[in-house]
MMTF fields as JSON, N, C-alpha, C and O atoms, coordinates in Angstrom:
{
  "mmtfVersion": "1.0.0",
  "mmtfProducer": "UNKNOWN",
  "numBonds": 259,
  "numAtoms": 260,
  "numGroups": 65,
  "numChains": 1,
  "numModels": 1,
  "chainsPerModel": [1],
  "groupsPerChain": [65],
  "chainIdList": ["A"],
  "bondAtomList": [4, 2, 8, 6, 12, 10, 16, 14, 20, 18, 24, 22, 28, 26, 32, 30, 36, 34, 40, 38, 44, 42, 48, 46, 52, 50, 56, 54, 60, 58, 64, 62, 68, 66, 72, 70, 76, 74, 80, 78, 84, 82, 88, 86, 92, 90, 96, 94, 100, 98, 104, 102, 108, 106, 112, 110, 116, 114, 120, 118, 124, 122, 128, 126, 132, 130, 136, 134, 140, 138, 144, 142, 148, 146, 152, 150, 156, 154, 160, 158, 164, 162, 168, 166, 172, 170, 176, 174, 180, 178, 184, 182, 188, 186, 192, 190, 196, 194, 200, 198, 204, 202, 208, 206, 212, 210, 216, 214, 220, 218, 224, 222, 228, 226, 232, 230, 236, 234, 240, 238, 244, 242, 248, 246, 252, 250, 256, 254],
  "bondOrderList": [1, 1, 1, 1, 1, 1, 1, 1, 1, 1, 1, 1, 1, 1, 1, 1, 1, 1, 1, 1, 1, 1, 1, 1, 1, 1, 1, 1, 1, 1, 1, 1, 1, 1, 1, 1, 1, 1, 1, 1, 1, 1, 1, 1, 1, 1, 1, 1, 1, 1, 1, 1, 1, 1, 1, 1, 1, 1, 1, 1, 1, 1, 1, 1],
  "groupList": [{"groupName": "MET", "atomNameList": ["N", "CA", "C", "O"], "elementList": ["N", "C", "C", "O"], "formalChargeList": [0, 0, 0, 0], "bondAtomList": [1, 0, 2, 1, 3, 2], "bondOrderList": [1, 1, 2], "singleLetterCode": "M", "chemCompType": "L-PEPTIDE LINKING"}, {"groupName": "GLU", "atomNameList": ["N", "CA", "C", "O"], "elementList": ["N", "C", "C", "O"], "formalChargeList": [0, 0, 0, 0], "bondAtomList": [1, 0, 2, 1, 3, 2], "bondOrderList": [1, 1, 2], "singleLetterCode": "E", "chemCompType": "L-PEPTIDE LINKING"}, {"groupName": "TYR", "atomNameList": ["N", "CA", "C", "O"], "elementList": ["N", "C", "C", "O"], "formalChargeList": [0, 0, 0, 0], "bondAtomList": [1, 0, 2, 1, 3, 2], "bondOrderList": [1, 1, 2], "singleLetterCode": "Y", "chemCompType": "L-PEPTIDE LINKING"}, {"groupName": "PHE", "atomNameList": ["N", "CA", "C", "O"], "elementList": ["N", "C", "C", "O"], "formalChargeList": [0, 0, 0, 0], "bondAtomList": [1, 0, 2, 1, 3, 2], "bondOrderList": [1, 1, 2], "singleLetterCode": "F", "chemCompType": "L-PEPTIDE LINKING"}, {"groupName": "ASN", "atomNameList": ["N", "CA", "C", "O"], "elementList": ["N", "C", "C", "O"], "formalChargeList": [0, 0, 0, 0], "bondAtomList": [1, 0, 2, 1, 3, 2], "bondOrderList": [1, 1, 2], "singleLetterCode": "N", "chemCompType": "L-PEPTIDE LINKING"}, {"groupName": "ASP", "atomNameList": ["N", "CA", "C", "O"], "elementList": ["N", "C", "C", "O"], "formalChargeList": [0, 0, 0, 0], "bondAtomList": [1, 0, 2, 1, 3, 2], "bondOrderList": [1, 1, 2], "singleLetterCode": "D", "chemCompType": "L-PEPTIDE LINKING"}, {"groupName": "PRO", "atomNameList": ["N", "CA", "C", "O"], "elementList": ["N", "C", "C", "O"], "formalChargeList": [0, 0, 0, 0], "bondAtomList": [1, 0, 2, 1, 3, 2], "bondOrderList": [1, 1, 2], "singleLetterCode": "P", "chemCompType": "L-PEPTIDE LINKING"}, {"groupName": "ILE", "atomNameList": ["N", "CA", "C", "O"], "elementList": ["N", "C", "C", "O"], "formalChargeList": [0, 0, 0, 0], "bondAtomList": [1, 0, 2, 1, 3, 2], "bondOrderList": [1, 1, 2], "singleLetterCode": "I", "chemCompType": "L-PEPTIDE LINKING"}, {"groupName": "ARG", "atomNameList": ["N", "CA", "C", "O"], "elementList": ["N", "C", "C", "O"], "formalChargeList": [0, 0, 0, 0], "bondAtomList": [1, 0, 2, 1, 3, 2], "bondOrderList": [1, 1, 2], "singleLetterCode": "R", "chemCompType": "L-PEPTIDE LINKING"}, {"groupName": "LYS", "atomNameList": ["N", "CA", "C", "O"], "elementList": ["N", "C", "C", "O"], "formalChargeList": [0, 0, 0, 0], "bondAtomList": [1, 0, 2, 1, 3, 2], "bondOrderList": [1, 1, 2], "singleLetterCode": "K", "chemCompType": "L-PEPTIDE LINKING"}, {"groupName": "LEU", "atomNameList": ["N", "CA", "C", "O"], "elementList": ["N", "C", "C", "O"], "formalChargeList": [0, 0, 0, 0], "bondAtomList": [1, 0, 2, 1, 3, 2], "bondOrderList": [1, 1, 2], "singleLetterCode": "L", "chemCompType": "L-PEPTIDE LINKING"}, {"groupName": "GLY", "atomNameList": ["N", "CA", "C", "O"], "elementList": ["N", "C", "C", "O"], "formalChargeList": [0, 0, 0, 0], "bondAtomList": [1, 0, 2, 1, 3, 2], "bondOrderList": [1, 1, 2], "singleLetterCode": "G", "chemCompType": "PEPTIDE LINKING"}, {"groupName": "VAL", "atomNameList": ["N", "CA", "C", "O"], "elementList": ["N", "C", "C", "O"], "formalChargeList": [0, 0, 0, 0], "bondAtomList": [1, 0, 2, 1, 3, 2], "bondOrderList": [1, 1, 2], "singleLetterCode": "V", "chemCompType": "L-PEPTIDE LINKING"}, {"groupName": "ALA", "atomNameList": ["N", "CA", "C", "O"], "elementList": ["N", "C", "C", "O"], "formalChargeList": [0, 0, 0, 0], "bondAtomList": [1, 0, 2, 1, 3, 2], "bondOrderList": [1, 1, 2], "singleLetterCode": "A", "chemCompType": "L-PEPTIDE LINKING"}, {"groupName": "SER", "atomNameList": ["N", "CA", "C", "O"], "elementList": ["N", "C", "C", "O"], "formalChargeList": [0, 0, 0, 0], "bondAtomList": [1, 0, 2, 1, 3, 2], "bondOrderList": [1, 1, 2], "singleLetterCode": "S", "chemCompType": "L-PEPTIDE LINKING"}, {"groupName": "THR", "atomNameList": ["N", "CA", "C", "O"], "elementList": ["N", "C", "C", "O"], "formalChargeList": [0, 0, 0, 0], "bondAtomList": [1, 0, 2, 1, 3, 2], "bondOrderList": [1, 1, 2], "singleLetterCode": "T", "chemCompType": "L-PEPTIDE LINKING"}],
  "groupTypeList": [0, 1, 2, 3, 4, 5, 6, 7, 8, 5, 6, 9, 4, 2, 9, 10, 11, 12, 10, 2, 7, 4, 9, 13, 5, 14, 8, 7, 3, 12, 6, 9, 8, 2, 11, 0, 11, 2, 15, 10, 4, 3, 13, 9, 6, 2, 12, 12, 7, 11, 3, 10, 10, 7, 10, 13, 15, 7, 10, 2, 15, 13, 7, 3, 8],
  "groupIdList": [1, 2, 3, 4, 5, 6, 7, 8, 9, 10, 11, 12, 13, 14, 15, 16, 17, 18, 19, 20, 21, 22, 23, 24, 25, 26, 27, 28, 29, 30, 31, 32, 33, 34, 35, 36, 37, 38, 39, 40, 41, 42, 43, 44, 45, 46, 47, 48, 49, 50, 51, 52, 53, 54, 55, 56, 57, 58, 59, 60, 61, 62, 63, 64, 65],
  "secStructList": [7, 4, 4, 4, 4, 1, 6, 6, 6, 7, 4, 4, 4, 3, 3, 6, 6, 6, 3, 3, 7, 7, 6, 6, 7, 7, 7, 1, 3, 3, 3, 7, 1, 1, 1, 1, 1, 3, 3, 3, 5, 6, 6, 1, 2, 2, 2, 2, 2, 2, 2, 2, 2, 2, 2, 2, 2, 2, 2, 2, 2, 2, 2, 2, 7],
  "xCoordList": [-0.005, 0.841, 0.86, 0.343, 1.434, 1.554, 2.324, 2.075, 3.235, 4.086, 3.236, 3.527, 2.191, 1.373, 0.256, -0.491, 0.121, -0.861, -0.425, -1.253, 0.859, 1.382, 1.159, 1.677, 0.4, 0.093, 1.347, 1.326, 2.412, 3.643, 4.269, 4.892, 4.118, 4.713, 3.847, 4.334, 2.588, 1.658, 1.937, 1.817, 2.303, 2.628, 1.439, 1.643, 0.203, -0.971, -1.014, -1.679, -0.313, -0.308, 0.748, 0.886, 1.479, 2.527, 2.178, 1.848, 2.25, 2.044, 3.412, 4.234, 3.648, 4.93, 6.073, 7.242, 5.746, 6.747, 7.361, 8.1, 7.086, 7.728, 6.776, 7.111, 5.607, 4.677, 3.722, 2.928, 3.807, 2.923, 1.602, 1.566, 0.503, -0.833, -1.788, -2.144, -2.208, -3.101, -4.031, -3.624, -5.268, -6.249, -6.587, -6.939, -6.492, -6.829, -5.756, -6.014, -4.569, -3.452, -3.494, -3.422, -3.609, -3.736, -2.393, -2.363, -1.3, 0.021, 0.421, 0.068, 1.167, 1.747, 3.082, 3.349, 3.926, 5.219, 5.106, 4.688, 5.476, 5.457, 6.851, 7.588, 7.227, 8.548, 8.679, 7.719, 9.884, 10.113, 9.932, 10.121, 9.57, 9.365, 10.68, 10.725, 11.735, 13.059, 14.061, 14.03, 14.915, 15.948, 15.433, 14.375, 16.22, 15.9, 15.311, 15.539, 14.56, 14.002, 12.49, 11.834, 11.962, 10.505, 10.134, 10.956, 8.898, 8.342, 7.011, 6.501, 6.455, 5.2, 4.018, 4.135, 2.883, 1.645, 0.909, 0.279, 0.986, 0.426, -1.085, -1.661, -1.748, -3.212, -3.767, -4.955, -2.926, -3.347, -3.225, -2.153, -4.31, -4.273, -3.217, -2.591, -3.001, -2.027, -0.594, 0.292, -0.347, 0.974, 1.216, 2.302, 0.222, 0.349, 0.522, 1.364, -0.258, -0.149, 1.233, 1.857, 1.707, 3.036, 4.129, 5.061, 4.025, 5.005, 5.015, 6.08, 3.825, 3.749, 4.286, 4.906, 4.064, 4.616, 6.146, 6.8, 6.702, 8.159, 8.701, 9.688, 8.069, 8.492, 8.393, 9.296, 7.3, 7.117, 8.203, 8.717, 8.544, 9.599, 10.942, 11.685, 11.251, 12.509, 12.543, 13.544, 11.458, 11.403, 11.465, 12.159, 10.762, 10.79, 12.199, 12.66, 12.874, 14.24, 15.188, 16.073, 15.004, 15.884, 15.658, 16.608, 14.433, 14.112, 14.385, 14.934, 14.022, 14.084, 15.263, 15.294, 16.187, 17.348, 18.453, 19.506],
  "yCoordList": [-8.912, -8.516, -6.991, -6.439, -6.343, -4.884, -4.4, -3.305, -5.201, -4.824, -4.528, -3.575, -5.319, -5.141, -4.116, -3.875, -3.508, -2.444, -1.177, -0.325, -1.056, 0.051, -0.27, -1.277, 0.561, 0.225, 0.101, -0.602, 0.764, 0.682, -0.695, -1.175, -1.331, -2.638, -3.803, -4.925, -3.541, -4.61, -5.08, -4.285, -6.344, -6.83, -6.824, -6.895, -6.742, -6.666, -5.364, -5.286, -4.342, -3.044, -2.949, -1.902, -4.007, -4.021, -5.01, -6.163, -4.564, -5.431, -5.705, -4.797, -6.933, -7.368, -7.129, -7.158, -6.898, -6.707, -5.331, -5.038, -4.458, -3.149, -1.975, -0.858, -2.186, -1.082, -0.932, -1.827, 0.203, 0.476, 1.001, 2.025, 0.291, 0.664, 0.559, -0.538, 1.734, 1.772, 2.97, 4.108, 2.721, 3.809, 4.529, 5.708, 3.857, 4.477, 5.44, 6.257, 5.364, 6.232, 7.473, 7.374, 8.64, 9.875, 10.448, 11.406, 9.873, 10.399, 9.986, 8.906, 10.876, 10.549, 9.851, 8.814, 10.429, 9.845, 9.151, 9.765, 7.887, 7.132, 6.592, 6.29, 6.464, 5.913, 4.496, 3.726, 4.167, 2.812, 1.789, 2.081, 0.604, -0.49, -0.879, -1.133, -0.922, -1.273, -0.181, 0.312, 0.181, 1.159, 2.59, 2.867, 3.487, 4.915, 5.353, 4.724, 6.427, 6.993, 6.888, 6.505, 7.238, 7.251, 6.526, 6.364, 6.096, 5.492, 6.171, 6.928, 5.909, 6.535, 5.629, 4.404, 6.241, 5.52, 5.466, 6.444, 4.33, 4.2, 4.063, 3.833, 4.192, 4.193, 5.549, 5.666, 6.559, 7.893, 8.024, 7.777, 8.411, 8.471, 9.426, 9.128, 10.564, 11.529, 11.032, 11.486, 10.115, 9.503, 8.583, 8.584, 7.812, 6.904, 7.707, 7.367, 8.759, 9.605, 10.251, 10.264, 10.783, 11.391, 10.396, 10.71, 9.193, 8.155, 7.774, 7.609, 7.636, 7.289, 8.407, 8.131, 9.653, 10.778, 10.785, 11.011, 10.541, 10.473, 9.314, 9.465, 8.171, 6.998, 7.257, 6.889, 7.889, 8.201, 9.177, 9.036, 10.15, 11.112, 10.414, 10.694, 9.509, 8.777, 7.912, 7.885, 7.214, 6.361, 7.187, 6.809, 8.284, 9.162, 9.677, 9.685, 10.103, 10.606, 9.5, 9.739, 8.306, 7.191, 6.742, 6.333, 6.806, 6.301, 7.356, 7.022, 8.591, 9.614, 10.56, 11.589, 10.253, 11.132, 10.743, 11.382],
  "zCoordList": [5.465, 4.359, 4.229, 3.257, 5.169, 5.168, 3.937, 3.433, 3.473, 2.326, 1.095, 0.372, 0.836, -0.355, -0.187, -1.135, 0.983, 1.15, 0.415, 0.093, 0.153, -0.62, -2.108, -2.59, -2.849, -4.243, -5.119, -6.13, -4.748, -5.535, -5.41, -6.357, -4.279, -4.03, -4.517, -4.659, -4.769, -5.154, -6.58, -7.512, -6.777, -8.119, -9.081, -10.293, -8.578, -9.452, -10.238, -11.271, -9.761, -10.441, -11.536, -12.169, -11.764, -12.79, -13.877, -13.596, -15.114, -16.269, -16.886, -17.011, -17.265, -17.816, -16.829, -17.214, -15.581, -14.548, -14.493, -13.553, -15.472, -15.499, -15.688, -15.294, -16.274, -16.521, -15.34, -15.053, -14.665, -13.529, -14.066, -14.748, -13.756, -14.206, -13.036, -12.606, -12.513, -11.36, -11.524, -11.292, -11.92, -12.136, -10.849, -10.884, -9.719, -8.45, -7.973, -7.089, -8.532, -8.143, -9.015, -10.239, -8.398, -9.162, -9.628, -10.4, -9.168, -9.516, -10.941, -11.415, -11.606, -12.906, -12.706, -13.315, -11.844, -11.525, -10.159, -9.177, -10.108, -8.86, -8.585, -9.523, -7.32, -7.02, -7.554, -7.562, -8.0, -8.51, -7.413, -6.232, -7.81, -6.875, -6.205, -5.001, -6.99, -6.473, -6.868, -7.995, -5.975, -6.275, -6.195, -5.63, -6.781, -6.737, -8.075, -9.108, -8.034, -9.25, -9.301, -8.333, -10.458, -10.646, -11.92, -12.822, -11.984, -13.182, -13.48, -12.654, -14.639, -15.044, -14.721, -14.752, -14.412, -14.213, -15.55, -15.951, -16.24, -17.572, -17.579, -18.643, -16.449, -16.413, -16.837, -17.134, -16.868, -17.274, -18.789, -19.34, -19.478, -20.947, -21.486, -22.503, -20.836, -21.347, -21.19, -21.915, -20.264, -20.152, -21.342, -21.921, -21.699, -22.843, -24.13, -24.96, -24.302, -25.502, -25.577, -26.638, -24.463, -24.418, -24.738, -25.479, -24.184, -24.441, -25.923, -26.518, -26.513, -27.941, -28.824, -29.852, -28.45, -29.219, -29.172, -30.19, -28.008, -27.89, -28.707, -29.427, -28.601, -29.369, -30.875, -31.627, -31.316, -32.74, -33.222, -34.332, -32.398, -32.758, -32.92, -33.861, -32.004, -32.095, -33.35, -34.065, -33.611, -34.813, -36.096, -37.039, -36.14, -37.308, -37.573, -38.714, -36.521, -36.654, -37.114, -37.936, -36.591, -36.955, -38.393, -39.061, -38.883, -40.215, -41.297, -42.347, -41.068, -42.119, -41.999, -42.674, -41.198, -41.06, -42.001, -42.013]
}
């Protein structure tokens, strides 16, 4: 199974089918499993914090505007 030797292709590294979580991978941005583009490695704490800050900003703007 050469296909699954690539951590990006391994389905065990994806939660809910879309969140890439791999502590052994040092990259923040990893190529998407399918198609073009990049996704975030949510195993990094600063990625999760950044994502939550962006989400909080969007929600704050939507509620208090």
